[in-house]
C-alpha positions as CSV (number, residue, x, y, z in Angstrom):
1,X,-34.4,-28.4,-36.9
2,X,-34.6,-28.8,-33.2
3,X,-30.9,-28.2,-32.8
4,X,-31.0,-25.2,-34.9
5,X,-33.9,-23.7,-32.9
6,X,-32.1,-24.4,-29.6
7,X,-28.9,-22.7,-31.0
8,X,-31.0,-19.7,-32.1
9,X,-32.6,-19.4,-28.6
10,X,-29.2,-19.7,-27.0
11,X,-27.8,-16.9,-29.2
12,X,-30.8,-14.7,-28.4
13,X,-30.4,-15.2,-24.7
14,X,-26.7,-14.4,-24.9
15,X,-27.4,-11.2,-26.8
16,X,-30.1,-10.2,-24.2
17,X,-27.7,-10.8,-21.3
18,X,-25.0,-8.8,-23.2
19,X,-27.4,-5.8,-23.5
20,X,-28.4,-6.1,-19.8
21,X,-24.8,-5.9,-18.6
22,X,-23.8,-3.1,-21.0
23,X,-24.7,-0.3,-18.6
24,X,-21.9,1.5,-16.9
25,X,-22.0,1.5,-13.1
26,X,-21.3,4.6,-11.1
27,X,-20.9,4.4,-7.3
28,X,-21.6,7.8,-5.6
29,X,-21.3,8.5,-1.9
30,X,-23.9,10.9,-0.5
31,X,-25.5,12.4,2.7
32,X,-28.9,11.1,3.2
33,X,-30.8,14.4,3.0
34,X,-31.1,15.9,0.4
35,X,-28.2,14.5,-1.7
36,X,-29.1,10.9,-1.7
37,X,-32.8,11.8,-2.3
38,X,-31.8,13.9,-5.3
39,X,-29.6,11.0,-6.6
40,X,-32.5,8.6,-6.3
41,X,-34.6,10.9,-8.5
42,X,-31.9,10.9,-11.0
43,X,-31.5,7.1,-11.1
44,X,-34.1,6.3,-13.8
45,X,-32.9,9.2,-16.0
46,X,-29.4,7.9,-15.7
47,X,-30.5,4.3,-16.5
48,X,-32.0,5.6,-19.8
49,X,-28.6,6.9,-20.6
50,X,-26.9,3.5,-19.8
51,X,-25.6,4.3,-16.4
52,X,-26.5,2.2,-13.3
53,X,-26.2,4.5,-10.2
54,X,-25.3,2.9,-6.9
55,X,-25.7,5.3,-3.9
56,X,-23.6,4.8,-0.7
57,X,-25.0,6.6,2.3
58,X,-22.7,8.5,4.7
59,X,-23.4,10.2,8.0
60,X,-20.1,11.9,8.2
61,X,-18.0,14.3,6.1
62,X,-14.7,12.5,6.2
63,X,-15.2,9.0,4.9
64,X,-16.8,10.0,1.6
65,X,-13.7,11.9,0.6
66,X,-11.3,9.3,1.9
67,X,-13.1,6.6,0.0
68,X,-13.3,8.7,-3.2
69,X,-9.5,9.3,-3.0
70,X,-8.9,5.6,-2.5
71,X,-11.0,4.7,-5.6
72,X,-13.9,3.0,-3.6
73,X,-16.2,5.6,-5.0
74,X,-16.5,7.2,-8.5
75,X,-17.8,10.5,-7.0
76,X,-19.4,11.9,-3.9
77,X,-22.1,14.5,-3.3
78,X,-22.3,16.2,0.1
79,X,-20.0,19.2,0.2
80,X,-19.2,22.7,-1.0
81,X,-15.9,23.9,-2.5
82,X,-14.5,25.6,0.5
83,X,-14.9,22.5,2.6
84,X,-13.4,20.4,-0.2
85,X,-10.4,22.7,-0.6
86,X,-9.7,22.7,3.2
87,X,-10.0,18.9,3.2
88,X,-7.5,18.5,0.4
89,X,-5.1,20.8,2.2
90,X,-5.4,19.0,5.5
91,X,-5.4,15.4,4.2
92,X,-3.3,15.5,1.0
93,X,-6.2,14.4,-1.1
94,X,-6.6,15.4,-4.8
95,X,-10.3,15.9,-5.3
96,X,-12.0,18.5,-7.5
97,X,-15.5,19.7,-8.4
98,X,-17.1,18.2,-11.6
99,X,-20.0,20.6,-11.3
100,X,-22.4,22.4,-8.9
101,X,-25.9,21.1,-8.3
102,X,-27.7,23.0,-5.5
103,X,-27.4,25.5,-2.6
104,X,-28.4,24.8,1.0
105,X,-29.1,28.2,2.3
106,X,-28.8,28.5,6.1
107,X,-31.9,29.5,7.9
108,X,-32.5,31.6,10.9
109,X,-34.9,29.7,13.2
110,X,-36.7,30.9,16.3
111,X,-37.1,29.3,19.7
112,X,-19.0,25.2,13.1
113,X,-17.8,24.1,10.1
114,X,-20.1,26.9,8.9
115,X,-19.8,29.3,11.7
116,X,-18.8,32.2,9.4
117,X,-21.9,31.6,7.2
118,X,-24.1,31.7,10.3
119,X,-22.6,35.0,11.5
120,X,-22.9,36.4,7.9
121,X,-26.5,35.6,7.9
122,X,-27.0,37.4,11.2
123,X,-25.1,40.4,9.9
124,X,-27.1,40.3,6.6
125,X,-30.3,40.6,8.7
126,X,-28.9,43.6,10.8
127,X,-28.5,41.8,14.1
128,X,-24.7,42.1,14.4
129,X,-21.7,43.6,12.5
130,X,-18.5,41.7,11.7
131,X,-14.9,42.9,11.4
132,X,-14.6,43.7,7.6
133,X,-11.3,41.8,7.5
134,X,-12.8,38.6,8.9
135,X,-13.9,37.2,5.5
136,X,-14.9,33.5,5.2
137,X,-13.1,32.5,8.4
138,X,-15.1,34.7,10.8
139,X,-15.8,33.5,14.2
140,X,-17.6,35.0,17.2
141,X,-14.3,36.7,18.1
142,X,-14.7,38.8,14.9
143,X,-18.0,40.4,16.0
144,X,-17.4,44.1,15.9
145,X,-20.9,45.2,17.0
146,X,-23.5,43.3,19.0
147,X,-26.2,45.9,19.7
148,X,-28.7,43.2,20.9
149,X,-26.0,41.7,23.3
150,X,-26.5,38.2,22.0
151,X,-24.7,35.4,23.9
152,X,-23.4,32.9,21.3
153,X,-23.2,29.2,21.9
154,X,-21.1,27.3,19.4
155,X,-22.3,23.7,18.7
156,X,-21.8,21.2,16.0
157,X,-24.2,21.9,13.0
158,X,-26.1,18.7,13.4
159,X,-26.8,19.4,17.1
160,X,-28.4,22.9,16.5
161,X,-32.0,21.6,16.0
162,X,-31.8,20.0,19.5
163,X,-30.8,23.3,21.1
164,X,-33.7,25.4,19.9
165,X,-35.7,24.9,23.0
166,X,-33.0,26.4,25.1
167,X,-32.0,29.4,22.9
168,X,-33.8,32.4,21.3
169,X,-32.4,31.9,17.8
170,X,-30.6,29.1,15.9
171,X,-28.8,29.2,12.7
172,X,-29.1,25.9,10.9
173,X,-27.9,24.4,7.6
174,X,-31.0,23.5,5.6
175,X,-30.1,19.8,5.3
176,X,-30.0,19.4,9.1
177,X,-33.2,21.3,9.4
178,X,-34.8,19.0,6.8
179,X,-33.6,16.0,8.7
180,X,-34.9,17.3,12.0
181,X,-38.3,18.1,10.5
182,X,-40.6,21.1,10.7
183,X,-42.1,19.7,14.0
184,X,-38.6,20.3,15.6
185,X,-37.3,23.5,13.9
186,X,-40.4,25.1,12.7
187,X,-40.1,27.4,9.7
188,X,-37.2,29.9,9.3
189,X,-37.7,33.6,9.8
190,X,-34.9,34.3,7.3
191,X,-32.8,32.4,4.8
192,X,-29.3,33.0,3.6
193,X,-29.1,34.6,0.1
194,X,-27.9,32.2,-2.6
195,X,-25.5,35.0,-3.7
196,X,-23.4,34.2,-0.6
197,X,-24.3,30.5,0.0
198,X,-21.9,27.9,-1.2
199,X,-23.1,25.5,-4.0
200,X,-23.0,21.7,-3.2
201,X,-21.0,19.9,-5.8
202,X,-20.2,16.6,-7.3
203,X,-16.6,15.8,-6.3
204,X,-14.4,13.5,-8.3
205,X,-10.7,12.6,-8.3
206,X,-8.5,15.1,-10.1
207,X,-8.0,14.1,-13.7
208,X,-11.0,11.7,-13.8
209,X,-13.0,13.1,-16.8
210,X,-14.9,10.0,-17.7
211,X,-18.0,10.7,-19.9
212,X,-20.3,9.0,-17.4
213,X,-19.3,11.5,-14.7
214,X,-20.1,14.3,-17.1
215,X,-23.5,12.8,-17.8
216,X,-24.1,12.4,-14.0
217,X,-23.6,16.2,-13.6
218,X,-25.7,17.0,-16.7
219,X,-28.6,14.9,-15.4
220,X,-28.4,16.5,-11.9
221,X,-28.4,20.0,-13.6
222,X,-31.4,19.0,-15.9
223,X,-34.8,20.5,-15.8
224,X,-36.3,17.3,-14.4
225,X,-34.0,17.4,-11.4
226,X,-34.4,21.2,-11.0
227,X,-38.1,20.7,-10.9
228,X,-37.8,17.8,-8.4
229,X,-35.7,20.0,-6.0
230,X,-38.0,22.9,-6.3
231,X,-41.1,20.9,-5.7
232,X,-39.8,18.7,-2.9
233,X,-37.8,21.2,-0.8
234,X,-39.8,24.4,-1.3
235,X,-36.8,26.8,-1.1
236,X,-34.8,24.8,1.6
237,X,-32.7,23.4,-1.2
238,X,-32.1,25.7,-4.2
239,X,-30.9,24.5,-7.7
240,X,-27.9,26.3,-9.1
241,X,-29.6,26.6,-12.4
């Protein structure tokens, strides 16, 4: 009887271990704000669906794509499609969008990977006019009318919050503004419309159509995550739904 009981306990323990290890693991690279924060909110929802999410933090826009291409990541979450397409063209990578999650509208703050977007925001608010043929590659050289005689200083996006004390206006990606904090950048006097903003996506390797990746996108587009984004970022980050 004792041996039978021991065997039964052993089988039960084996079954429990088997269930615990049955979840699929997904490793996703992300920028700290807001991408990794959104992924953290999605973790328990994914766990209920049998997916263990591991988030790898990146502070640059190169390594998450290189590591995804190399197979060290299952997906990444930090970029919009124009950036991804340009990265593929320049680096020979084969990455595609599995789905869009949110917009990060640029804000116009008082006191150039995205230079054309910044100029477009100024044009939308009637501060400048751009050459109609400039399109998504506009630079300061494409400014056709500058009635307020602005002097433009081009700096890396992450550095813009630090320059606000020395300029009259700054155009900042909302993720960098969130990282800098309201004490540094204040509140924007205008936001880029989501009609022209580029949605941030989940990027995967071309041809990788695993069900767990589809589930990841579905969860990030779910009502629970939409509500989290709206309540947490108050318009600085906007769900695509």
